[in-house]
N, C-alpha and C positions, 0 to 999 in steps of 0.2 A: 504493499500500499504506499501511495506517495502522498506527502502534504506540500501545499505551499500556499503562501497567503492565507485566505480565509477557505481553500477547499481541498477536497481530499478525493484523489484518484483511487479506484478499487479494480486492480486489473482482473481479480476473479469474477468480478462480475461486469466488468465493462461499464462502469458507471462513474459518472463524476457527481459529488456530493458537495454542497454549501450548506451549513448550518443545520445537517442533519437531514435537508432535502436533496433528494434526486434532481440535478440539473439535466433535462432533456437534451440530447445532443444525437445528430445523425451518425451513423457508423462511421463514415469516413472523417468526419469531424471529431469523433473521439480517437479514432486511430492517429489522426495528426497531432491532437493533445498528447497522447501516450507517448508517441514518438519524442516531442518535445520535451516532455520532463524526463525521458530516460537519456535525453543528449542536452540537458539543460548547461547552459552557459557556455556552448560553443555555437558558432557558425555553422546554420545547416542551410546548404544552397536550395534555390529552387528545383534543380533538376534532382539531387538527392531526396527531398521531400517526394516529388511525383514519382520517382521510383520506388519509395516506401510505401506510398499510399496507393499508387495504381502500377503495381510491377509488370502488368502483361497487358496494360490498355493504354492506348495514345489519347492523351487528355491535351488541352490547351490550358495555357497559364489562366483564363478566366475561370477555369474550374478551381484552380488553386486558390485564387484570389477569393473566391465566393466562400472557400473553406476557411480561408483566415477571417473573413468577415463575421462568419456565423460563429467562429471560435471565441474572437474578440468581444463580441456580444454577449456569449455565455458566461465568460470571465469578468464582463463589466470592464473591459481594458481598453475605456474609450481613448486614453491619451497614451495608449501604447507602452505602457510601463511593464506590463507583463511580457508581453510579444512583441519583441522590437523589429522592425523592418530596416535592413540594411540596403539601401538603393542599388539596383542592379546585382545583388550579390546574395540575397536570402533573408534569414530570419533567424534571431538570438532569444531563446527562453530565459530571460533575465531573471525571473523569480528565484528564491532560494528554495530548492526541492528537498525535503529529506525522506527517506525510505522507512519502513516499520513495519513489523507485524500487524496482523488485525486487518478485518475488513467489516464494510457495512456502514451505514449511517450512524449507527449508534456512537462509533469511535469519530464521526467526522468532528472537525473543528468548531467550536461554539463561540470563539471570541467574535465579537462583532467587528465588520467591516470598518475602513475609515470612513468619516462623515461628510461625503461629498454630497451635493444635491441629489434627492432622491429621483428616480427616473419614474418612480409610479404614480399612482393617483391617491396620496395619501389625505385621507379626509377623516379629521377628528375633530369634535369641538373643543375650543380651547379652555382649560381650566382657568375658571379664575382665582384659585388659592392654590398653594403649596398643598401637597399630601404629607399627612404627618402620621407618623406611628403606625405605618404599613408595610416596613421593609420585607419583613419575612413574607407577607401575602405576595408582595410583588415578585419576590425572589421564587416563590413555589409556583405563582402562576407564570411567570415566564418558563420555568421548567416545563410545564406541562402544554405550553403554547408551543414550544419548541422539539418537543418529543413526537418524533414521525408516525408514532404509533398511535397516538390520542389525536381523534378529528373532531370531538365537541366537548368543550368545558363549559360547564353551567355554575355560574355563581349563583348561590342562593343565599337568602338572609331576609330579614324583616325590612319593611319600608323604613327607609332612614338610616339604615346600616352603612350606607355608603358604597354600595355596590358597584353605581355608574360611576363614581368617581376614581374608585379603585380599578376598574374595567379600563376607564380612560387612560389611566397612568401606566397601567401595564401594557395595553396596546402601543402607547407612545413609545414605549421602552423597545418593543421589538419590532418596529415598523421597519427598521433597515435590514432586519432579518427577512422580511417579507416584500423586499424591493419596493417598498413605498405601497404597496397594494393592501392597505387597510382602510375599511369603510365602515362607518357608523351608520346604524338603521336604528331610528328611534321609533318605538312602537306604542308608546303611552297613548297616543291619541284615536288608536284603531279599536274599533270593536269586532270587526271580522275577521277570524282568522285566516279565510281565504285570501284576504288582502296583503298578507304578509310579504308573498312573492311580488306585489306590485311596490312593495317599500322597499324591499331588497333591489329591485330593477330601477327605482328612482334614486337610490343612495349610488348605485353603480353608474348612474348617468346613461342608464337605457331608456329610450321613450317608446312608449306603447305604440306599434303602428302595424299595418297588414292584419289585425285581427289575430295576432298569434297570441297565444296564452302567455302570460308575465313568466311563468315558470320555465318555459320553454325557450324564452329569450334568455333568461338568466342564465340557465344551462349551457345555452349555445355561446354565450358570451364568456362564462367562467372555464369554459373547454379550450379557448384560444390561449389562456395562460398557461404555457409548457414549463417555462424555465424557472418560473418564481412562484411560490403559492400565493393565496390570498385570504386575507383573515378577515371575516365579517363579524363584527360587534352588534349583537341584535339585543338592544335594551330594553327592559319592562316586557317581558314576554308572559308574565303569570296570568293574565286575564285572556291569554290568546293559545292556551296549551294545547288545543287540538291542531294548530299550526305546526306540531313537532314533527307531524308526517310530511309535511314540506320541507323540513329541514333535513329529516333522514333521507329523502327523496333527492334533495340537492347534494348532500354528502356523497351518497352512492353515485351519483351521477359523473363526478369529475373527482381526480386526485388532487386538484389542484385548491380546493377551497378547506378551509378550516373554520370552524364554529366558536366563537365566544359569546355566551349567552348572560343576562342578568335576569333573574326571576325569583319570585318568593317561594316557589315550589320547583321541584325537579321535573324535567321533562319526562321522566321514565322511559327513556328509549334504549336501545342496544348501542354499547359502545359510549355512553353519556359519561362523563369523567365529572363528578357533582365536587365542588369547592365552595363550602361553607364559609361566609364571610362573617366573622364574629364581630362584637362591637370592640371599641378599643379598648386597650388593657388600663383598668383603673387603679388607684394606688391601693396598696395594702393598708387597710383601716389602721394597722397596728403602727405603721410607720408614718403617720400624719403629720409628725413634727421634724421628719427628716427632709429637710428643704432640698437637698440635692437630688434626693431620690424623687421626691415631688416635681422638680423643675424638668426632671428627665422624662417624666412619664407624658406619654402621647396624649391621652385624654386632656390633662392639665394645660400642657402646652397649645393645644386647640384651643380650649377655652380662652387662654391667655391671648392667643393671636388673634381669636374673633372678637375679644373685648378690646383689644387696642386698635381693632379697625372702626370700632363705633365711637371709641372714646381714645383718642389719641394719646392721652396722657396715663392711661391704664399701665401698670407694670406688676408682674409676679413678684411678690416679695414674701419675705419670712411670716409675716403676719398673715396675709390673704391666701396663701399657698394651700394651709389645710381646709378652708372653707372651700376653695375651689374644688379640691379633691373630694369634699363630700358632695359638693353638686355633682359632680360628673359621677360619682358612684350613685347618687340618688337615680339619675337618668340612664343607669347601666350601661354608660360609655358610648350611647349611639351618638354618632356625629351629629346629625340634624337637632337632636335635643340639646347637645352642649352648645351648638350654634344660635338656637334659640334662646336658650337661658343666658349666654354671653351677651347677647344684643340688648338685653334689659340693664347692662351695668350703668349705661346712659341714664335710666329713669330711678333704679333703685340700688342701693349698696348691697354688696354682696350677702350680708347676713338676712337681709328682708328677702333676696331672692331664694337662699336656702330655705327660709320660714315657710314662704308661699308654695316652695315645691312640697311641702308636706301634704298639705289637703289633697292635691290632685294625685300624687303618688298613693295615696291610701285608697283612693277611689278604683285603684287597680282590680280588687276583687268584684267592683260592680259594673265592669266592663262587661264586653260580649267574651263569654267563655272560649266559644268557637275559635277565636283568633289567638296567632301565637302571641306569648307572653311579652317579648318586645314590641310588638305592634299595639299591645294595649298601652304600654307605658309611652310610647311615641304618642299615640293618640291622647293621652292625658297631659303629656307635655305641650301639643299644640292646644288642647282644651284650655291648659293655663295661660299660656300665651294670648287666646282669643278670650278670657276673662280679665284680662289686664286692658283691653280695650272699651273706648267708651262707646255709646250707643250708635254714632255716627261710623265710627270705624268698624264696629262690628257690622253694620248694615252694609257697608260698601264691601267688606271681607267676604262676607257669603255671597254677596251676589256676583263679586268677580271669579267664582268657581266657575261659572257657566264658559268662560273664554278657554278653549282647548290650546290654542297656540299663543297664548298672550293677547295683549291689547295696547293700544295707544292710550293717551289721556283721553282723546276726543272719544274713542270708543267707552272707556269707562264711564264717562259724562253721559253718552247715549244710552247706553244699556242699563246703568246701575242707578241712574237719577232720574230718570224717564217722568217722573211724576214730581220731580223736584222735591223729594221726601227726605234726602240725606240729612239734611239739617246742618250741613257745613260745606265748605268749599272743596270739591274733589280733589283739586290738586293738592290742598294741603293732607287731605286725608291719606293719599296716595302716598305722599312724602312721607307720612307716619308710619304707614303699612310697610313701607321699603326700610324705614330706620330699625323696625323692630325683625327684619328679615323674614315677614309673611309673603313679601313679593320679592322678585329678583329681576334687576335690570336685564334686559337684551340688547344686544348687538345687532341690530339690523342695517340702520342707515345714519347717519351723522344728523341730519336735521329733525330727527323725530324719534322721542324716548318712547320705547317698547318696555311693558313689563310682562312678568309672567309669574305663576306659584310653581313650587315644586310639587310633584304628582302628589305625594301623601299629604300636603296641606291643601291642595284643591279638592281631594277626597274629602277632607274633614270639612272644608268650607259648604260643600254640597249637602252634608248631612245636617249642617245647620241652616241651609237654605230650605231643605225639605221640612224641618222642624219649624220654622217661621212661617211657613204658609205662604211665602212669596215665590215657591219655584216656578209654577204657571206665568206668572207676570213678568217674572225675569227672562225666562226662557222666550216668552214671545217678544219681548224688548230685543233679545239678543238676535232671533230671526228676523226682526224687523230691520235691525243694524245691517246683518248679512244681506237682506232682499235689496236695500238701499245702495251698499256698496257694488254690489252685484250689477245693479242696474244702472251704475255710471258708466259701463263699460257698452254705450249705444254705438251704433255704426257711424254715427257723426264725428266721433272722435279723430283728432289728428294723429299721425304718425308718433308723436312724443307721447300725446297724451295717451294712446292707447297702450305703449311700451310701459308706462307710468304705471297704469291699472292692471296690467297683466301681473307686473311685479309685486303689485299688492296683493293680488289675488293668489299669487304664490305663498305669501305669508298667511294669509288668512285661509289656506284651502282646508286646515282641520276645522276651521269655525264653521264654513261653510257645510262640510260633511255634518256635524253636529245639528246645523239649525235644520238641515234637509231630514236628518232623522227625527227629530222632533215633530217637523211638520207633519211627516208620514205617521208617527205614532198618534197623535193629535187629531189625524185626519183634517188638517185646514188646508184643503185641496187648492184653495183660492191662491194661498200665497206659495204653495208647493209648486204649483203650476208655472208661476211668476218667477219663481227661483230658479228652477231648472231652466227655462228658457233663456233667462239672463245668464245663468251660468254656461250655456252650451256655446256661447262663443270663446271662455276660456277653456272648456274642455278640448273644444277644436283646436285651438290655436297652441295650446300647450300639448297637445296630442294626447290628453286623457280620455281617450274615446272608449275605452272599455269600462271605465267608470261613469263616463256619461251616459252611455248607451244604457247600463244598468239602472241609474237613477231614472231616465226618461221613461224607460220600460216600467219601473215600478209605479210611478205617477199614473200612467195609463191605466194599469191593473186596478190601483185604487179607485180611478175615477169612474170605472165601469163604462156604461154608456151615457152618462154626463160630461158637461164641460166641452160640448162639440167642439167649439172654436178653438178652445185651448189646445184639444186632442190633436186637431188637424195640424197645429203649429209643431207639437211635439214629434207627430209622425215624419213632419217634414224634416226636422232634425235628425230624426233616428234614419230617414234614409239618406241623409246626408254623411253620416257617421259611418254606416255599413257601406257606404259607396267608396269612402277613403279605405276602409278596411278591406275592399277587394269582395264583399260579399254580396254581389250584384242581384242574387235571386231575392234575398231577403230585403235588399234596398228597393227594388221594384214592390217588392210588397206594401213595404212601409209608404212608399210614395203614391202609389195608387189609391191606397185608403187615404191619405192626405188629400189628394185631389178629389176624391168621392166627397169626403167630408167637407172641403171648401164648397162644392157644388151644392152640397146639401143645406148648407147656412148661406147659400148666395153669396160668399165673399169672392168677387172676380180677382181681387188682387191676390188673394191666396191662391187661387185657381193659378194665376199667370206662374206665381213662385214655384207653386208645385211642379207644374208642366216644364218649368225651365230646371228644376232639380232633377226630374224624372230624365230630361234629354241629356242633361251632363251624365248622369248615371250609364244611361245608353252608349254615350260617346266613350267613355272610359271603358266599356265593356266590348267596344267594336262593331257595335250595331248602328253604323252611321246611317242607314237610311231612316230607321226608326228616329234616330238622334235629330236628323235635319225636319222631319215630319213635326216633333213637337217643339223644336225650337220655332218653326213657323207658326204654330199654333200659339206658343207663347208670345210672338210679336205681333200675332193678332190681337190677342189680349192688351199688350201694352198700347196699341195705337187707339183701341176702344176707349181705355182710361186715360188716353192722353198723357202718358209719362214718358216723355222725351228720353230723358237719362238712361231710364231701363230699357225703353227700346234701343238705343244706342249699344248698350252693354250685351243686350240679345243679337244685335246684327254683327258684333265679335264673334259670338257664338257661331252664328250662321256661317260667318265666312270660314272659320277654322274647319268646320264640317266640309264645306263646298272646297276648300283648298286638298283636304284629304281625299275628296271624292274626285278630285282632277280639274273641278269647273273653277278655274283660277278668274275668269272674267266676272262670274257672279260674285266670287269672295272680293276681288277689288271693289267692285259696286256697293256691296254691302259695308265695305270699310269706310269707303268716302263719304255713304250716307251718314254712317255714324261719328265720323270725323265732323262734319256738318255740326250735327246735332250737339257734340261735346264742345264746341268752339262757341257756339251760341249759348250755352250754358255757363261758359266760362271753367269748365271741368278740363283742367291743364293734363292731369293724370290722365283721363280718358283719351284726351287726344292724342297723348303720348303713345299709348297702347295701340291705337288705330295706326299711327306711322309705324310702329314695331313690328305689328303684324302684316302691313303691306310690304315692308322688308323680307317677312318671310316668304310671302308670295313671289316677291321680284327673284329672289333666291332660287325658290321651287322651279322657276320659270329659266334658271340660268342667267339671269341679268345682273351678274356680282356687282357690277359697280353701282347700279341703280339700287341693290339691296344695302351695300355699305353706307350710301349716302342717307338712306331712308332710317337705319340704324342709328346714324350719328345724330340726326335731327332728333328722334326719338330719345338718345341719351340726353342731349342738351335740355329738352323737354321736361324729362324727368329730373334732372338736377335742379330746374328752376321751381318744380313741384315739391322738392324735398323728399322725392320717392326714390328710397335706397334699393328696395327689392326690383322696381323697374330699371333704375339705372344697372343693376347688376346683370339683369337679363339683357339688358341692349350691349352692355360692354362682351358679355358672352358671345351674342350673336356677331359683334364686330371681330371679336378673336378668331371666329371661325371663318368668316370671310376673308381676312386679312391671311389667314393660313393657306385657304384654298388659293389665294393670288400669289403666296411665296412672300409675303410682307413679313416676314418671321418677327422682327423686332416690334412691330406694330401688334401681332397676335399675341406676343408675351406680354408686353405691357397692359392690353385689354383684359387678358385672361387674369391676371396678377389682381387687377384692380377688382374686376369682377368677383374672384375667389374670397377677396378680402370684404366685400359688401356682403355676399351671400353668408359667409361665416359670422359676420356681425350682427345681422339680423336671424340667426340660427335657420336658415333655410338650407336642409341637408340635400333635399333633391335638387335644387341650385348648384351646390356644392360638387355634386356628382357630375351633373351636366358638365362643369367647368374642368374636374380633372379629365373626364372624356376627352373634352377639347383638347388639354394640354397635352393627352396622350398621342393625339393626332399630331400635335406639334412636334413631339419629341421623334414621331416617325417620320415626319416629313424632313427632320435634320438628320436623320439616319441613326437615332439613339433608340435602337429597338428595345434596349433592357428598359430605358426609363419609360417608354411608351408603353410595355407590359405591366409595367409596376404600377404606373397610375391608372391604367384601365383596369387593373385587377382590385385596386383600392377602392375605384369607383364602384365596380361591380358588387364588391362586400359591401358597401355603404348602402347601395339599392336594395340588396336582400334583406339587410337589417330593417330599412324603412318600409318595407315592402311595395317599393314604386319601380317596377322594371319598365325597361324602354320597352316602347311599342315594337311589334315585329319588325317593321320597315328600318327603323333606328338600328336596332339590334342587328339586323343583316348587314346594313353599312359599316357598323362598328366590328363586326366579327370578319368582313372581308379586310378591313385595314390590318387588324390584328394578326391575320393569317400571313400578310405581308410582311409583319413584323418578325414573326416565329421563324419565316424562311431565312432570314439574316444571322439567326442564332440556331446553335446546335440544340439537340431536344433538350439536354440537362440545363443549359443556360436559360432557354426561355422558360421552362419549369421552375427554376430558381427565381427568376424575375417574377412570375406570376405570383409565386408563394410568398414573396417579400412585399409585394404590395397588398395581396390579401390579408396579411397578418398584422398590417400597420393599423393602430388607432388613428381614427379620424383626425385627431391632431396632429400626429406624425404625418400623415397622408397630405394634410395640408402644409404643413412647413416643408416635405419633402418637394412638393408641386413649387414651390416658391423660391427653391434653390435655383441657381444658375446651371442650368443644364449643360454648360460646355464645362464648368468646373467640377460637375458632378461626372462628366465622360472622362475628363483628361485624369482626374484622382482615382479613378476605380483601379487603374493598372498598377497604383504603387501602394494598394493595401494588401 
């Protein structure tokens, strides 16, 4: 067995290990590594290495270069510190190699690598305070997480025992061992175990597309991690224990994933390693006067630290240490209870705090006996803090419990003081609750303060809300606030306003869910329909299609045959969602029902919109004749309604279908009529799209110069209108025309700017389109490897989002790629394709923006 840096090579198994985990290598790459470690420190010429790896086969230098690239990637040797290239001579393996007996991952080096920037997608909430007194737990959990035989670790303990904080600490400690691939999945706001896979997908940055189940997308995503494992931290799983089946399915699907969960109860599944999180160690009551011992106690240290945070002149002394020790002992060393008690030093002397703890702790036996003892202790500690509040503070505290994702001051005022009955200024009351550690500040944006409750405190506040008789009124106010916020996303918003609304909806997502749950439970269908319709824009633009579809279907089911007009609109959105998901049969069913419902209520505007949506679905399905017929019916509706702008948009759709069917004369006629309408209405964006579509037709007819001029006119119009999406589309089209004309510098510049704009607005289909254009540009410049890599990256992205090219476009692209493959050997072509296919989206975008000439010339020296 050989060791170097943080790696171990096991010749008996033919494996490379890092931190106890196997690093996947192709056989030839492993053979190259073994040859290097056996010849470490000396120059190995290219000819010698080729002979060692391919003794009976003729290969080119490119195969060797690709092998070295893969090896350096596996060794994370970006700066060539381990495997050095000697220009025109060969390679030197410069690492210090040691040989010793033993094999397997158990003997692999466990020292962490140096701390350069992490290459992975490290994502953990930043702890606001240092962790105190958990050194043994952190070390034990590190060992468990780095043990290759353990795939699932569940941290159990009562609410307030510090499970989440400890989990964050140990995850941060091991992040380098997981190559930065550590993800936090918060589950506290969820009520449906089936949605755990959606939360994991969201944490991994996977958007729901194409109607694929979340679990399938997560498994597919994780299977791409071959060289480094992934750590998922699932927080607050106790109320979603049925989801343990999903966790087992995910673990069994790929060796790449390891799970760390926090829960008040074990999952009770095979292979689970339970790790009970104990309270902090409290002082020995026999040593209360030994100051050195008390000062080193973690519970006392935590109390002193938090007390100093609210009262800067607070210090631990010989006199107060024994009292603090007793306080910590009274609350059983629970971190949250200690913090709540410490927050009171600003109001009460330590002796009074200890005295007031007497009565609540005596209430322990009066609490719910089916709860864990420490949970009863915590409940009463919170109850004690609640008892210190005045009536106005209590009222606000219990009403704040309806917020799942935290709230702003504005939201607190709107929901908790609807009837102006708090009896004090909301700002002052919120400040008081913040001082008492009953709410926590959140960091979302610099210009708006936001606050949340710890989950155990929020649960307590809801108990008090139910007892107060205010629950229904407060939850109604909360639903009303959610409805107002959702309905602010009306269609007339400008692009900056729309972006701001979507960002706010992202933050309030959990509260929208809670509001809908309550509206469904109480059968308040008037508001439920309004909220579902308002949120449909958010669900669509943020690609929460599965969630949106489920909510829309639920409100339909609850309504039965009533609410005919609202049902028609919901059916319309369902048709649009299922069209995007590629479920065209179901989409047609929903849209035909919507059309029928609008006919029944005599809503001609609704009829026009439904007909248009049905035609769009048919267009995507490839039924062009049906799409044209329904667009014409839609146009007739808009003419009767005298809605000129909607007429113009429908003319765009008709022009698109006519172009596809080869009737370019009719397509141009429709676009010019649309252009006149948009110009009369002062709609600059609509006019710009007319110009861009006319460019498409000119290009279809082979008039490249005319097409380029039309695209440039459209680009100028989009820029004046501030439409980044439209500008990106025109730039992509300009890039394609310039490439066809052999104007490679112009094509490169247009594609680069288009890619940056599409990336900035999060339009992944646009990104794929530009990557395909850049692939064609690379081929035109005779860079076949780059062409295949970029086309593969685009193809993988299209697969992930469920948006394939239409057959004609795919055929054209395949023909060009076949030309690229003819310029390479079969191995070179396959390696280039695999390289592009395996690139994450960000890496693919960055690769596409690199100078292609530099990439080509640099490949030979690697």
